[in-house]
C-alpha positions as a printed Julia matrix, in Angstrom:
438×3 Matrix{Float64}:
 -66.84  -26.1   78.07
 -69.64  -25.22  75.68
 -69.42  -22.46  73.13
 -72.65  -20.49  73.05
 -72.35  -18.35  69.92
 -72.29  -18.49  66.16
 -68.77  -19.88  66.5
 -70.32  -23.14  67.65
 -71.66  -23.74  64.16
 -68.36  -22.82  62.58
 -66.53  -25.13  64.95
 -68.84  -27.96  64.01
 -67.95  -27.33  60.39
 -64.29  -27.42  61.18
 -64.7   -30.66  63.1
 -66.69  -32.38  60.34
 -63.51  -34.04  59.03
 -62.81  -35.79  62.34
 -63.62  -39.47  61.66
 -66.02  -41.39  63.84
 -64.55  -44.42  65.6
 -66.51  -46.79  63.42
 -65.04  -45.47  60.19
 -61.32  -45.39  60.73
 -58.69  -45.03  63.46
 -56.58  -42.13  62.36
 -57.09  -38.44  61.73
 -56.85  -37.3   58.16
 -56.87  -33.85  56.7
 -59.78  -32.78  54.61
 -59.64  -30.25  51.85
 -60.93  -27.26  53.79
 -59.01  -24.13  54.61
 -59.52  -22.73  58.06
 -61.24  -19.43  58.75
 -60.53  -16.76  61.28
 -63.69  -17.79  63.18
 -62.32  -21.3   63.54
 -59.18  -19.96  65.18
 -61.19  -17.7   67.48
 -63.28  -20.68  68.55
 -60.11  -22.66  69.28
 -58.65  -19.79  71.34
 -61.81  -19.64  73.43
 -61.91  -23.37  74.08
 -58.25  -23.95  74.99
 -57.64  -20.8   77.02
 -57.69  -22.65  80.34
 -55.47  -25.48  79.16
 -52.41  -23.81  77.65
 -50.2   -20.91  78.68
 -50.63  -17.47  77.15
 -46.94  -17.15  76.66
 -45.17  -13.76  76.76
 -44.07  -11.95  73.62
 -41.2    -9.85  74.99
 -38.87   -7.21  73.62
 -35.45   -8.75  73.14
 -32.0    -7.38  74.01
 -30.89   -8.71  70.62
 -32.75   -5.82  69.01
 -29.83   -3.38  69.0
 -27.47   -6.03  67.65
 -29.57   -6.67  64.58
 -30.95   -3.16  64.0
 -34.66   -3.79  64.5
 -37.24   -4.11  67.31
 -37.36   -7.86  67.96
 -40.1    -9.43  70.08
 -39.79  -13.08  71.02
 -42.94  -15.21  71.43
 -41.72  -17.73  73.99
 -43.82  -20.82  73.21
 -41.1   -23.05  74.64
 -42.55  -22.07  78.06
 -45.53  -24.34  77.49
 -45.74  -27.22  79.95
 -44.23  -29.77  77.53
 -41.88  -27.19  76.0
 -43.62  -26.94  72.66
 -46.25  -24.95  70.75
 -47.79  -28.25  69.59
 -49.85  -28.25  72.78
 -52.26  -25.73  71.29
 -53.26  -27.89  68.36
 -53.24  -31.1   70.36
 -55.47  -29.82  73.16
 -58.08  -28.48  70.73
 -57.95  -31.78  68.82
 -58.49  -33.84  72.0
 -61.26  -31.61  73.36
 -63.08  -31.86  70.03
 -63.23  -35.65  70.01
 -66.59  -37.37  70.57
 -67.15  -38.49  74.14
 -67.24  -42.19  73.27
 -63.86  -41.88  71.6
 -62.49  -40.04  74.61
 -63.56  -42.95  76.77
 -61.89  -45.51  74.54
 -58.59  -43.58  74.32
 -55.98  -42.46  71.8
 -52.63  -43.84  70.7
 -49.55  -42.19  69.14
 -46.32  -43.57  67.82
 -43.28  -41.29  67.97
 -40.98  -39.44  70.36
 -41.83  -36.03  68.85
 -43.14  -32.89  70.5
 -46.59  -33.82  69.18
 -46.54  -37.11  71.08
 -45.38  -35.41  74.29
 -48.25  -32.95  74.02
 -50.79  -35.76  73.42
 -49.42  -37.69  76.43
 -49.83  -34.68  78.75
 -53.13  -33.25  77.62
 -54.9   -36.56  77.13
 -53.96  -37.44  80.73
 -55.22  -34.1   81.94
 -58.52  -34.67  80.17
 -58.7   -38.2   81.62
 -58.48  -39.76  78.14
 -56.57  -43.1   78.15
 -53.39  -42.48  76.15
 -50.8   -44.9   74.81
 -47.46  -43.92  73.29
 -45.51  -46.45  71.24
 -41.79  -45.67  71.03
 -38.96  -47.52  69.32
 -36.23  -49.07  71.47
 -33.82  -46.43  70.16
 -35.75  -43.61  71.81
 -33.76  -41.56  74.33
 -34.51  -42.78  77.9
 -35.26  -39.18  78.98
 -38.13  -38.96  76.47
 -39.6   -42.27  77.64
 -39.41  -41.14  81.23
 -41.02  -37.78  80.47
 -43.95  -39.34  78.66
 -44.59  -41.69  81.52
 -44.48  -38.79  84.0
 -47.08  -36.98  81.92
 -49.38  -39.97  82.54
 -49.17  -41.99  79.29
 -48.79  -45.74  79.0
 -45.48  -46.01  77.14
 -44.71  -49.19  75.18
 -41.29  -49.8   73.6
 -41.62  -51.69  70.34
 -39.46  -52.13  67.25
 -36.11  -50.68  66.31
 -37.45  -47.99  64.01
 -40.18  -45.36  64.02
 -41.96  -47.24  61.23
 -42.11  -50.42  63.38
 -43.72  -48.44  66.2
 -46.28  -46.85  63.83
 -47.31  -50.21  62.4
 -47.7   -51.65  65.91
 -49.73  -48.57  67.04
 -52.09  -48.85  64.06
 -52.66  -52.5   64.84
 -53.42  -51.83  68.49
 -55.77  -49.03  67.48
 -57.71  -51.31  65.14
 -57.91  -54.16  67.65
 -58.91  -52.04  70.67
 -60.86  -49.1   69.23
 -58.26  -46.46  70.06
 -57.98  -43.42  67.84
 -54.54  -43.42  66.17
 -53.26  -39.81  66.11
 -50.48  -38.5   63.97
 -49.49  -34.95  63.19
 -51.56  -34.08  60.12
 -53.03  -30.82  59.02
 -56.68  -31.21  59.86
 -58.49  -27.85  60.21
 -58.98  -28.54  63.92
 -55.26  -28.97  64.56
 -54.29  -25.94  62.42
 -56.92  -23.79  64.2
 -55.37  -24.64  67.55
 -51.91  -23.75  66.32
 -53.25  -20.54  64.78
 -54.08  -19.16  68.25
 -50.4   -18.16  68.44
 -51.06  -15.55  65.78
 -54.07  -14.15  67.7
 -52.03  -13.74  70.87
 -49.07  -12.06  69.09
 -51.39   -9.52  67.46
 -52.81   -8.6   70.85
 -49.45   -8.5   72.62
 -47.4    -6.44  70.13
 -49.12   -3.53  68.47
 -48.09   -2.24  65.05
 -46.23   -5.39  63.94
 -44.45   -5.14  60.61
 -43.45   -8.82  60.28
 -43.69  -12.19  62.02
 -41.16  -14.98  61.54
 -42.09  -18.63  62.01
 -40.27  -21.95  61.7
 -41.31  -23.77  58.55
 -39.98  -27.01  57.09
 -42.18  -30.07  56.56
 -44.43  -29.5   59.54
 -45.57  -26.03  58.66
 -48.93  -26.08  60.52
 -47.86  -23.33  62.93
 -46.86  -21.09  60.01
 -50.07  -21.8   58.09
 -52.5   -21.52  61.0
 -50.97  -18.37  62.44
 -50.79  -16.78  59.0
 -54.54  -17.26  58.67
 -55.1   -15.36  61.88
 -52.6   -12.53  61.32
 -53.51  -11.86  57.66
 -57.2   -11.55  58.67
 -56.4    -9.07  61.35
 -53.9    -7.07  59.32
 -53.1    -8.04  55.73
 -50.07   -5.69  55.74
 -48.15   -7.84  58.28
 -45.44   -9.71  56.46
 -45.44  -13.45  57.23
 -42.06  -15.19  56.82
 -41.25  -18.89  57.11
 -37.74  -20.21  57.8
 -36.47  -23.69  57.01
 -33.11  -25.45  56.86
 -30.97  -25.43  53.69
 -30.41  -29.12  54.34
 -34.16  -29.89  54.15
 -35.87  -27.28  51.97
 -39.11  -29.34  51.95
 -41.54  -26.42  52.01
 -39.9   -24.5   49.17
 -39.81  -27.63  47.05
 -43.48  -28.35  47.79
 -44.58  -24.8   46.98
 -42.66  -24.94  43.7
 -44.21  -28.31  42.83
 -47.67  -27.29  43.92
 -48.16  -30.38  46.06
 -46.51  -31.93  49.15
 -43.14  -33.48  48.29
 -40.56  -35.4   50.13
 -36.89  -34.31  50.05
 -34.77  -37.35  49.31
 -32.16  -36.04  51.77
 -34.83  -35.69  54.48
 -34.09  -38.23  57.21
 -35.73  -36.52  60.16
 -32.33  -35.78  61.68
 -32.54  -35.78  65.44
 -31.0   -32.3   65.69
 -33.6   -30.72  63.43
 -36.65  -32.55  64.82
 -39.89  -31.6   63.03
 -38.11  -29.04  60.85
 -36.74  -31.9   58.72
 -40.04  -33.76  58.5
 -41.94  -34.62  55.37
 -44.46  -32.0   54.13
 -47.55  -33.64  55.5
 -50.6   -32.08  53.93
 -52.3   -29.98  51.3
 -54.19  -27.75  53.77
 -51.0   -26.32  55.25
 -49.48  -25.98  51.77
 -52.49  -24.15  50.37
 -52.58  -21.75  53.31
 -48.84  -21.13  53.07
 -48.94  -20.5   49.34
 -51.87  -18.13  49.74
 -50.87  -16.19  52.89
 -47.13  -16.41  53.49
 -45.06  -13.65  51.93
 -41.66  -15.26  51.97
 -39.84  -18.53  52.79
 -36.1   -18.47  53.38
 -33.57  -21.15  54.16
 -30.66  -20.98  56.67
 -27.54  -23.02  57.33
 -26.94  -25.28  60.26
 -24.22  -22.89  61.41
 -26.72  -20.03  61.61
 -29.11  -22.16  63.7
 -26.35  -23.05  66.14
 -25.33  -19.41  66.6
 -29.01  -18.51  67.03
 -29.27  -21.08  69.86
 -26.18  -19.49  71.45
 -27.62  -15.99  71.17
 -30.88  -17.07  72.8
 -29.06  -18.8   75.63
 -26.83  -15.8   76.34
 -29.25  -12.89  75.83
 -32.61  -14.46  76.78
 -31.54  -17.32  79.08
 -33.57  -19.51  76.76
 -32.49  -23.12  76.13
 -34.13  -24.06  72.8
 -33.72  -26.67  70.09
 -33.2   -26.2   66.37
 -36.91  -25.78  65.7
 -37.07  -23.09  68.34
 -34.0   -21.21  67.11
 -34.51  -21.41  63.34
 -36.66  -18.29  63.1
 -34.08  -16.06  64.73
 -31.44  -17.74  62.57
 -32.81  -15.9   59.54
 -31.92  -12.59  61.27
 -28.57  -13.91  62.48
 -27.65  -14.89  58.89
 -28.75  -11.54  57.44
 -31.37  -13.19  55.23
 -33.98  -10.47  55.85
 -32.27   -7.08  55.33
 -35.62   -5.48  54.42
 -36.65   -5.75  58.12
 -34.02   -3.25  59.36
 -35.66   -0.65  61.52
 -38.96   -2.61  61.58
 -40.99   -4.16  64.41
 -40.55   -7.91  64.11
 -41.85  -10.81  66.15
 -40.12  -14.2   66.14
 -41.77  -17.39  67.38
 -39.54  -19.48  69.64
 -41.67  -22.56  69.42
 -39.75  -25.43  71.07
 -37.26  -26.04  73.85
 -36.92  -29.84  73.96
 -33.19  -30.38  73.46
 -31.51  -33.39  75.06
 -28.69  -32.5   77.46
 -25.92  -34.29  75.64
 -26.95  -32.63  72.34
 -27.15  -29.21  74.04
 -23.55  -29.56  75.2
 -22.37  -30.41  71.69
 -24.38  -27.58  70.11
 -23.1   -24.87  72.42
 -19.49  -26.06  72.09
 -19.76  -26.0   68.28
 -21.52  -22.64  68.3
 -18.78  -21.03  70.34
 -16.24  -22.22  67.78
 -18.37  -20.93  64.9
 -18.68  -17.59  66.65
 -14.87  -17.27  66.87
 -14.94  -17.42  70.66
 -13.19  -20.74  71.14
 -10.03  -21.29  69.11
  -7.1   -23.68  69.05
  -3.44  -23.2   68.04
  -0.23  -25.11  68.19
   3.35  -23.92  68.4
   6.83  -25.25  69.26
   8.83  -23.77  72.17
  12.1   -24.67  73.81
  11.77  -27.3   76.52
  13.52  -25.07  79.03
  12.34  -23.72  82.37
  10.39  -20.52  81.95
   9.41  -20.82  78.26
   5.94  -22.2   79.09
   5.52  -19.37  81.63
   6.28  -16.81  78.88
   3.54  -18.3   76.69
   1.06  -18.21  79.51
   2.1   -14.6   80.23
   1.19  -13.61  76.7
  -2.19  -15.32  76.96
  -2.84  -13.57  80.27
  -1.82  -10.2   78.84
  -4.17  -10.66  75.93
  -6.99  -11.69  78.35
  -7.52  -15.08  76.73
  -8.96  -17.77  78.98
  -7.13  -21.11  78.72
  -9.56  -23.99  78.41
  -7.08  -26.75  77.65
  -3.31  -27.09  77.12
  -1.31  -30.13  76.1
   2.41  -30.74  75.6
   3.89  -33.18  73.13
   7.57  -34.15  73.4
   7.91  -37.62  71.93
   6.61  -37.03  68.41
   7.89  -33.52  67.81
   9.52  -33.48  64.33
  11.5   -30.25  64.79
  14.82  -29.81  66.6
  15.7   -31.66  69.78
  14.83  -30.41  73.24
  11.64  -28.71  72.06
   8.02  -29.26  72.98
   4.87  -28.8   70.89
   2.13  -26.99  72.79
  -1.48  -27.41  71.69
  -3.72  -24.86  73.36
  -7.48  -24.17  73.36
  -8.57  -20.75  74.54
 -11.73  -18.7   74.88
 -11.93  -15.14  73.57
 -14.61  -12.42  73.61
 -15.28  -12.2   69.9
 -13.78  -12.29  66.41
 -11.77   -9.07  66.95
 -10.29  -10.35  70.22
  -9.32  -13.58  68.5
  -7.51  -11.66  65.74
  -5.6    -9.62  68.32
  -4.49  -12.78  70.1
  -3.41  -14.35  66.86
  -1.26  -11.35  65.97
   0.36  -11.28  69.4
   1.29  -14.98  69.16
   2.64  -14.68  65.61
   4.84  -11.78  66.67
   6.48  -13.95  69.35
   6.13  -17.35  67.67
   6.15  -16.89  63.83
   5.46  -20.58  63.2
   2.23  -20.69  65.19
  -0.35  -22.95  63.45
  -3.93  -21.87  63.87
  -6.56  -24.62  63.64
  -9.2   -23.39  61.24
 -12.8   -24.32  62.02
């Protein structure tokens, strides 16, 4: 696809920092802030390759006292917003480099997007993954069309091997950096949201180390309407962006270990372009707890039927945690950017979130080991409309009087109020009931 307009010159400017194959084998960011025209050019070029995802009014709006619109980027083919930047990056490569191919070394959303779109563009693509990578990720990359090679026990081993292969074979080694081309592709999210939701007051984005989506979209939105408030959200455990903004340069949080649950949110702040744009255009950056992210994942699953990961849920978590009271009564858009959560981790997250939300609780009590006493306990639970999930009886190691049994029960309730009612009903009948605190 050829751009026939003034944007072609602007695009060439934006692409000037892409290295030629003869110079080096990795992309590096150059000190150039993107312009609105760069983002418009990206939107025109990738429009046939990525989904224009919906930005829909959410049923959560009444619960949090504002008009919430969810930009559902997890509906992209690989489940991530990273496709936008990756596709623009690949389409912008010189033809001789496209023939030689590209190589990446991680199991991140970025690598998944490269695997898929490079294959669609008929660019040879190689993905180097460590032997500790989840089998589901390896399988998915292969199904997208990439040649997947398992090498090394750590991500660093894979990266070293990928760089070596790139140098020996002429592949372009790609890693997620904040080149203007990549940021322009990500910034197309901001363009779409502005078109889809009129009269926006604020937009909430995931932040953290990889804040390219926040920076690129802020450039688009602030150009279109400077009064729109742009807010970034990161984890309290990895406040990389806030630390970098305070220091004035990209920093690495010593506690940052790229925890598998957090994904790219816990990554290292990777470039000055994103940081400059964020410092210049973003109005506020807030941090949320892990508990808030888990409850946000639960809310999205229940109210939106959306299965997302921590990166996808962290924007809504700021509203769940009450971190943005100034948005009450306003029209707010939240970017749900990623839905790549492994099944075993999803099960753990939902189970933990239900406990945090006071909807799964556990108690223990001692009753007489006589016929009918267990039935009386179950009768109370049925009367209080508590759903029994698990019940155990312990006779051998009960330390109280003889001929008694300790009952340990896990039940599901509707909400915090229902849990309190159940607790009072049990204490009235069994004063020594021990409630397991979360």
